[in-house]
C-alpha positions as CSV (number, residue, x, y, z in Angstrom):
1,X,-23.7,-28.4,-20.8
2,X,-23.4,-27.0,-17.2
3,X,-22.7,-23.4,-16.7
4,X,-19.1,-22.5,-15.5
5,X,-18.8,-21.8,-11.9
6,X,-17.5,-18.3,-10.8
7,X,-14.1,-19.9,-10.0
8,X,-13.8,-20.9,-13.7
9,X,-14.4,-17.4,-15.1
10,X,-11.4,-15.2,-15.7
11,X,-12.3,-11.6,-16.1
12,X,-10.1,-8.9,-17.8
13,X,-8.2,-6.3,-15.9
14,X,-10.6,-3.6,-17.0
15,X,-13.3,-5.1,-14.8
16,X,-11.2,-4.6,-11.7
17,X,-10.4,-1.0,-12.7
18,X,-14.1,-0.2,-12.3
19,X,-14.3,-1.4,-8.7
20,X,-14.0,1.1,-5.9
21,X,-10.7,0.5,-4.0
22,X,-8.2,1.5,-1.4
23,X,-4.4,1.6,-1.5
24,X,-3.1,1.4,2.1
25,X,0.5,0.5,1.4
26,X,2.0,2.8,-1.3
27,X,5.4,4.5,-1.1
28,X,5.6,8.1,-2.5
29,X,9.2,7.7,-3.6
30,X,8.5,4.4,-5.3
31,X,5.4,5.5,-7.2
32,X,6.5,8.4,-9.5
33,X,6.0,8.7,-13.2
34,X,9.1,8.0,-15.2
35,X,8.7,11.2,-17.2
36,X,8.4,13.1,-14.0
37,X,11.8,11.8,-12.8
38,X,13.3,12.9,-16.1
39,X,11.6,16.3,-16.0
40,X,12.7,17.0,-12.4
41,X,16.2,15.8,-13.1
42,X,16.5,18.4,-15.9
43,X,15.0,21.2,-13.7
44,X,17.1,20.3,-10.7
45,X,20.3,19.4,-12.7
46,X,20.4,15.9,-11.3
47,X,22.4,13.2,-13.2
48,X,20.4,10.1,-14.1
49,X,21.6,6.6,-15.3
50,X,19.6,7.2,-18.5
51,X,18.1,10.3,-20.2
52,X,14.9,9.0,-21.7
53,X,11.9,7.0,-20.3
54,X,12.7,3.8,-22.2
55,X,16.3,3.9,-21.2
56,X,15.5,4.6,-17.5
57,X,13.1,1.8,-17.3
58,X,15.7,-0.6,-18.8
59,X,18.5,0.5,-16.6
60,X,16.4,0.4,-13.4
61,X,14.5,-2.7,-14.4
62,X,11.2,-1.4,-13.3
63,X,8.7,-4.3,-13.0
64,X,11.5,-6.9,-13.1
65,X,12.7,-9.2,-10.3
66,X,15.5,-7.9,-8.1
67,X,16.1,-11.1,-6.1
68,X,16.3,-9.4,-2.7
69,X,14.8,-6.5,-0.8
70,X,18.2,-4.8,-0.5
71,X,18.6,-4.8,-4.3
72,X,15.0,-3.6,-4.7
73,X,15.6,-0.7,-2.3
74,X,18.7,0.6,-4.3
75,X,16.3,1.8,-7.0
76,X,15.0,4.4,-4.6
77,X,18.4,6.2,-4.8
78,X,17.3,7.5,-8.2
79,X,13.8,8.7,-7.2
80,X,15.0,10.3,-4.0
81,X,17.6,12.2,-6.0
82,X,14.8,14.3,-7.6
83,X,12.6,14.6,-4.6
84,X,14.5,17.2,-2.6
85,X,12.4,20.3,-3.2
86,X,8.9,21.4,-2.2
87,X,7.9,21.7,-5.9
88,X,9.0,18.1,-6.7
89,X,7.3,16.7,-3.6
90,X,4.0,18.5,-4.4
91,X,4.1,17.2,-8.0
92,X,4.9,13.6,-7.0
93,X,2.1,13.6,-4.4
94,X,-0.4,15.2,-6.8
95,X,0.4,12.8,-9.7
96,X,0.3,9.7,-7.4
97,X,-3.2,10.7,-6.3
98,X,-4.2,11.5,-9.9
99,X,-3.0,8.1,-11.1
100,X,-4.8,6.3,-8.2
101,X,-8.0,8.2,-8.9
102,X,-7.9,7.2,-12.6
103,X,-8.3,3.6,-11.6
104,X,-11.0,4.3,-9.1
105,X,-9.0,4.2,-5.9
106,X,-11.2,6.1,-3.4
107,X,-9.0,6.2,-0.4
108,X,-5.2,6.1,-0.2
109,X,-2.6,6.2,2.6
110,X,0.7,7.5,1.2
111,X,3.9,6.6,3.2
112,X,7.3,8.1,3.1
113,X,10.1,9.2,5.4
114,X,10.5,13.0,5.4
115,X,14.2,12.7,6.6
116,X,15.1,11.3,3.2
117,X,14.0,14.5,1.5
118,X,16.3,16.9,3.3
119,X,19.5,16.5,1.4
120,X,19.3,20.0,0.0
121,X,18.3,21.6,3.2
122,X,14.6,21.4,3.2
123,X,13.0,21.5,6.7
124,X,11.1,18.4,7.8
125,X,8.0,20.5,8.2
126,X,8.3,21.8,4.6
127,X,8.6,18.3,3.3
128,X,5.3,17.4,5.1
129,X,3.5,20.5,4.0
130,X,4.5,20.0,0.3
131,X,3.2,16.4,0.2
132,X,0.0,17.4,2.0
133,X,-0.5,20.2,-0.4
134,X,-0.2,17.9,-3.4
135,X,-2.6,15.4,-2.0
136,X,-5.1,18.2,-1.0
137,X,-4.9,19.6,-4.6
138,X,-5.6,16.2,-6.0
139,X,-8.6,15.7,-3.7
140,X,-10.1,19.0,-4.8
141,X,-9.6,18.1,-8.5
142,X,-10.3,14.3,-8.6
143,X,-12.2,13.6,-5.4
144,X,-9.7,11.0,-4.0
145,X,-9.2,11.1,-0.2
146,X,-5.6,10.6,0.9
147,X,-3.7,10.7,4.1
148,X,0.0,10.3,5.1
149,X,1.9,7.6,7.0
150,X,5.3,8.7,8.2
151,X,8.1,6.1,8.1
152,X,11.1,5.5,10.3
153,X,13.9,3.7,8.5
154,X,15.1,0.6,10.4
155,X,18.5,0.5,8.8
156,X,19.4,4.2,9.6
157,X,19.0,4.5,13.3
158,X,16.6,4.3,16.2
159,X,17.3,8.0,17.0
160,X,16.1,9.0,13.5
161,X,13.0,6.9,13.9
162,X,12.2,8.7,17.1
163,X,12.6,12.1,15.3
164,X,10.1,10.8,12.6
165,X,7.8,9.7,15.4
166,X,7.9,13.2,16.9
167,X,7.0,14.6,13.5
168,X,4.0,12.2,13.3
169,X,2.8,13.5,16.7
170,X,3.1,17.1,15.5
171,X,1.0,16.4,12.5
172,X,-1.6,14.2,14.1
173,X,-5.1,15.3,12.9
174,X,-3.4,17.4,10.2
175,X,-3.1,14.8,7.5
176,X,-0.9,12.2,9.2
177,X,-2.8,9.1,10.3
178,X,0.0,6.6,11.1
179,X,3.6,5.7,11.7
180,X,5.5,2.9,10.0
181,X,8.9,1.3,10.1
182,X,10.4,0.6,6.6
183,X,13.8,-0.1,5.0
184,X,16.0,-3.2,5.1
185,X,14.5,-5.8,7.4
186,X,17.2,-8.4,7.8
187,X,19.6,-7.6,10.7
188,X,17.6,-4.5,11.7
189,X,15.0,-5.7,14.2
190,X,11.9,-3.6,15.0
191,X,12.6,-3.9,18.7
192,X,15.5,-1.4,18.4
193,X,12.9,1.2,17.4
194,X,10.7,0.6,20.4
195,X,11.0,4.2,21.7
196,X,9.6,5.6,18.5
197,X,6.6,3.4,18.7
198,X,6.1,4.0,22.4
199,X,5.9,7.8,21.6
200,X,3.3,7.4,18.8
201,X,1.2,4.9,20.8
202,X,1.3,7.3,23.8
203,X,-0.2,9.8,21.5
204,X,-2.9,7.4,20.2
205,X,-1.5,7.3,16.7
206,X,-2.0,4.3,14.4
207,X,1.0,2.0,13.6
208,X,2.0,-0.3,10.9
209,X,5.3,-2.1,10.4
210,X,7.0,-3.8,7.4
211,X,7.5,-7.3,8.8
212,X,7.8,-10.9,7.6
213,X,9.0,-9.8,4.1
214,X,12.8,-10.3,4.3
215,X,12.9,-12.0,7.7
216,X,10.8,-14.7,9.4
217,X,7.9,-14.8,11.9
218,X,10.1,-13.4,14.7
219,X,10.0,-10.1,12.9
220,X,6.2,-10.2,12.9
221,X,6.1,-11.1,16.6
222,X,8.3,-8.1,17.4
223,X,6.1,-5.8,15.3
224,X,3.0,-6.8,17.2
225,X,4.2,-7.6,20.7
226,X,7.1,-5.2,21.2
227,X,6.1,-2.3,19.0
228,X,2.3,-2.7,19.1
229,X,1.6,-2.6,15.3
230,X,-2.0,-2.3,14.3
231,X,-1.4,-3.5,10.8
232,X,1.4,-5.5,9.1
233,X,3.1,-4.7,5.9
234,X,3.6,-7.8,3.7
235,X,3.8,-10.6,6.3
236,X,4.3,-13.3,3.7
237,X,6.3,-15.4,6.2
238,X,3.5,-15.4,8.8
239,X,2.5,-18.8,7.4
240,X,5.6,-20.3,8.9
241,X,4.2,-19.9,12.4
242,X,0.7,-21.2,12.8
243,X,0.3,-20.1,16.4
244,X,1.2,-16.5,15.5
245,X,-0.9,-16.7,12.4
246,X,-4.0,-17.5,14.4
247,X,-3.1,-14.8,17.0
248,X,-3.1,-12.3,14.1
249,X,-6.4,-13.7,12.8
250,X,-8.1,-13.7,16.2
251,X,-7.1,-10.1,16.9
252,X,-8.1,-9.0,13.4
253,X,-4.7,-7.4,12.6
254,X,-4.9,-6.4,8.9
255,X,-2.3,-7.6,6.4
256,X,-1.1,-5.1,3.8
257,X,-0.4,-7.6,1.0
258,X,1.6,-6.5,-2.1
259,X,1.8,-9.6,-4.3
260,X,3.9,-8.4,-7.3
261,X,6.3,-6.6,-5.1
262,X,6.9,-9.7,-3.0
263,X,7.9,-11.6,-6.2
264,X,10.3,-8.8,-7.1
265,X,12.1,-8.9,-3.8
266,X,12.3,-12.7,-3.6
267,X,9.9,-12.9,-0.6
268,X,7.9,-15.4,-2.6
269,X,9.0,-17.5,-5.7
270,X,6.0,-16.5,-7.8
271,X,2.5,-15.3,-7.6
272,X,1.1,-18.9,-7.5
273,X,3.0,-19.5,-4.3
274,X,1.9,-16.3,-2.6
275,X,0.1,-17.0,0.7
276,X,-2.6,-14.4,0.2
277,X,-5.2,-17.0,-0.8
278,X,-4.3,-19.2,2.2
279,X,-4.7,-16.1,4.5
280,X,-8.0,-15.2,2.9
281,X,-9.4,-18.7,3.2
282,X,-8.4,-18.8,6.9
283,X,-10.3,-15.7,7.5
284,X,-7.4,-13.2,8.0
285,X,-8.2,-9.6,7.2
286,X,-6.4,-9.3,3.9
287,X,-5.9,-6.1,1.9
288,X,-4.3,-5.8,-1.5
289,X,-2.0,-2.8,-2.3
290,X,0.7,-1.6,-4.8
291,X,3.7,-1.0,-2.6
292,X,5.5,0.9,-5.3
293,X,3.6,1.7,-8.5
294,X,6.6,2.7,-10.5
295,X,9.2,0.2,-9.4
296,X,6.8,-2.7,-9.4
297,X,5.0,-1.4,-12.6
298,X,1.6,-2.0,-11.1
299,X,-1.8,-0.6,-10.0
300,X,-4.3,-1.8,-7.4
301,X,-6.5,-3.0,-10.3
302,X,-3.6,-5.0,-11.7
303,X,-2.9,-6.6,-8.3
304,X,-6.5,-7.6,-7.8
305,X,-6.6,-9.0,-11.4
306,X,-3.5,-11.1,-10.7
307,X,-5.1,-12.4,-7.5
308,X,-8.1,-13.4,-9.6
309,X,-6.2,-14.9,-12.6
310,X,-3.1,-16.3,-10.9
311,X,-4.4,-17.2,-7.5
312,X,-8.0,-18.2,-8.2
313,X,-9.8,-15.6,-6.1
314,X,-13.4,-15.0,-7.4
315,X,-15.1,-11.6,-7.8
316,X,-16.9,-12.3,-4.5
317,X,-13.6,-12.9,-2.8
318,X,-12.2,-9.7,-4.3
319,X,-15.1,-7.7,-3.1
320,X,-14.5,-9.0,0.4
321,X,-10.9,-8.0,0.1
322,X,-11.9,-4.5,-1.0
323,X,-14.2,-4.2,1.9
324,X,-11.3,-5.2,4.2
325,X,-9.3,-2.4,2.7
326,X,-11.9,0.2,3.7
327,X,-12.3,-1.4,7.2
328,X,-8.5,-1.4,7.8
329,X,-7.9,2.2,6.9
330,X,-6.6,4.5,9.6
331,X,-9.5,6.8,9.2
332,X,-11.8,7.6,12.2
333,X,-14.5,5.0,12.9
334,X,-17.5,7.0,11.8
335,X,-15.8,8.0,8.6
336,X,-15.1,4.4,7.8
337,X,-18.6,3.4,8.7
338,X,-20.0,5.9,6.2
339,X,-17.6,4.7,3.5
340,X,-18.4,1.1,4.1
341,X,-22.2,1.7,3.7
342,X,-21.6,3.4,0.4
343,X,-19.0,0.9,-0.9
344,X,-21.1,-2.1,0.1
345,X,-24.0,-0.7,-1.9
346,X,-21.8,0.1,-4.9
347,X,-20.2,-3.3,-5.0
348,X,-23.6,-5.0,-5.3
349,X,-23.7,-3.8,-8.9
350,X,-20.7,-6.0,-9.8
351,X,-21.6,-9.6,-10.5
352,X,-19.4,-12.7,-10.3
353,X,-19.6,-13.2,-14.0
354,X,-18.3,-9.8,-14.8
355,X,-21.4,-7.8,-15.5
356,X,-21.8,-4.2,-14.1
357,X,-25.5,-3.6,-13.5
358,X,-26.9,-0.1,-13.8
359,X,-28.5,0.1,-10.3
360,X,-28.3,-1.5,-6.9
361,X,-31.9,-2.5,-7.3
362,X,-31.2,-4.4,-10.5
363,X,-28.3,-6.1,-8.8
364,X,-30.5,-7.2,-5.9
365,X,-33.1,-8.5,-8.3
366,X,-30.5,-10.4,-10.3
367,X,-29.4,-12.1,-7.1
368,X,-26.1,-12.9,-8.8
369,X,-23.8,-10.9,-6.5
370,X,-23.7,-12.3,-3.0
371,X,-23.7,-10.0,0.0
372,X,-20.2,-9.2,1.3
373,X,-20.0,-10.6,4.8
374,X,-18.2,-8.3,7.4
375,X,-15.5,-10.1,9.2
């Protein structure tokens, strides 16, 4: 009987946990531990809709479908209620990096909007310093490299986005590597926040924008052509405009794909209908990310495993996507170049049939793991 092809083999999630990875699209306030929310609520005397982990998960439906981005975003009211002190922000950042390191994420870009953490009078600079401190402590203990992306919120005001842009400029080269526009997408076009993006681009700061999640290709076009986005968050509706899709492909604009989150918000019907495989096959620079580890109940390993089991991507495909993650980071070129050399060598140990060879030399001799082609 003929051997199964790599596309017929379905590997367990544990295999993907061993792979070195990035997480370029992960929200601090959506990626807390449930027990941490409960602990902080007790310390800070914050009322929660449930008092234990099981009850809180049930009430907030973590991991369930919300049907729309607006409903999905309401869950953040709970996490933000306990993220209003330097201690809570430090802890949340540290634990997020610890959890990512535990599944072999080597590099992460954590995004959040500092203005959402000032309800109790914290200064914006204190918010930034607390998160940087938590990520720095995690790097020293677990070896994971992390940087920050500051978010403007499209449904608050262009003026507040400009203030966040000014903060990004102030912390350039001090842990902040990018600026983003998040929040409710429908009825809140990116073009209204053009001034904020003009400021960060004038200061040579990287930009990414949530676009094509809850609104169509026009949102993506604005992100690229009006605001100058260097990466796109989600972009599931890019497939609705072939000309724009090929523009994104030709200009190697990376896509920050978050498959499970897109099902939760109703951006796609189910994982099988997610466009990530189409994008990958067409040659777009696809990355796979968590979005919100808690609210979506996921990890990068789980997302890659779902791409493998639900969308038919092979181990070779997954390795190409991992390489795209390192290539698409907002790190300096020479830092990325060094990382890519090491990661390319490390990935050679992982074969398409799920074996993990002891050495790169053994992998090359086995000739069962194809070279990852740079795109």
